[in-house]
Every structure is written in structure tokens, then in C-alpha cells.
N, C-alpha and C positions, 0 to 999 in steps of 0.2 A: 403529490407525493414528493418528498424531498430526496434529492440524489446528491451524494458526495462522490467526487472522483478522486481516486488515489493512484499514484504512479509508483513504479518500482524504485525510482530515485529516493522516495521518502524513506526507504528501508535499507538502502545500499550502504554497506559498511565502508566501501572504498571512496565514498563521496564525503565532502565536508558539509557543514551546515549551510555555508554560503553557496554550495553547489546544489543544494536541494534536499539533503537528508533532514528529516524531521524528528527522528528518534535518537536517543542516546546511543553511543557506540556499543554498549553492552546488549542492547536490544536489536541492533542492526545485523544483517546477514550479508554474505557476499553474493552478488549477482542474483537478486530475487527475480523470479519470473511472475508474469501475470497469473499463471495457473496456480502457483503457490499462494499468491495473494488472494485469489478468488476462493481457494479452499479455506484459508484462514478467515476470510469474511464470513463464509458459511458457518464455520465453527463458532464465531462470535454471535451468530444468530440473525444475520441479515442476508438479503438476496444480492447476488453479484452478477454483473454483466461484463464480460471481458470485451474490450475494444483493442484488438491486436495492432492496428495501424496508427494508434494515437502516439503523439510525441510530447514529452514533457517540455515546457517552454525553455528550460535552461539547457536542454540537450539537443543534439543534432540528429542522432539516430533514433528511429521509432522503436520503443520497447513495449509499447502498449499502455493501457490503463485499465482500471477496474472501476466501474460505476457501482456504487453501493446504494441500494434503494431502501427506503423506509427508515431514514435516520433523522426524522424530525425532532426526536427527543434526545439526541446525542450531539455533543459538540464534536467538531471534526478532529480536534486534537485528541480527545478521549478515544475516538474511533481508531485513529492511527496508532495510538499506544496499545490498544487491545489487539489490533491486527499484528503488530510487531511482536507482542508476547506469544501469539499463536504461531507466527513464522518460526520463532526460535524452537518451539516445541516440535513443529513439523520437520525441522532439519535434524533433530536428534535421532 
């Protein structure tokens, strides 16, 4: 089973692309949490496992990560974009 790991930094509006943000600023949100990301992953249709003590390699403080399972038919970039779209909906 293929597993992709996504970090809150991918969706953080306060970070630049070189600092780790992977989505455009119009899809990014302020201070995303792993719980919000896990909920968005489930809305997209995949299983999510939260790892609370994981640290993104470009950051010093652990914010956690979300392991997305069963994504063998999806490119990671497409997955990240879909999660970002649902994060925006969850915040509204």
C-alpha cells in the first residue's frame, strides 16, 4: 500500500514556497493543524493517520504530519491540491 506524508507547512499561508509551502497562496490557510488536514484527507476519500510528533525537515518545531494511505493511483501534487481545496472549505 502506498503512503504519502503531508505536513502542515505545505498549506501554511505564512510560509513561502522556499520555506515549504506547496500550494498557491489563494489555497493556503493560516496555521493549519494536523487534525484539519486529516479531516480534509477523509473528505477527499483516503484514510489518514496522524503523527503528532513528526517534524517537517525545513522546520525546527514539531507540528506533526498526516500519513495518507491508499494513494497509489494519485500523484502527490494532485493530492496536496485536493486537500488544500477542502481545507479552505473547512475554514469557512
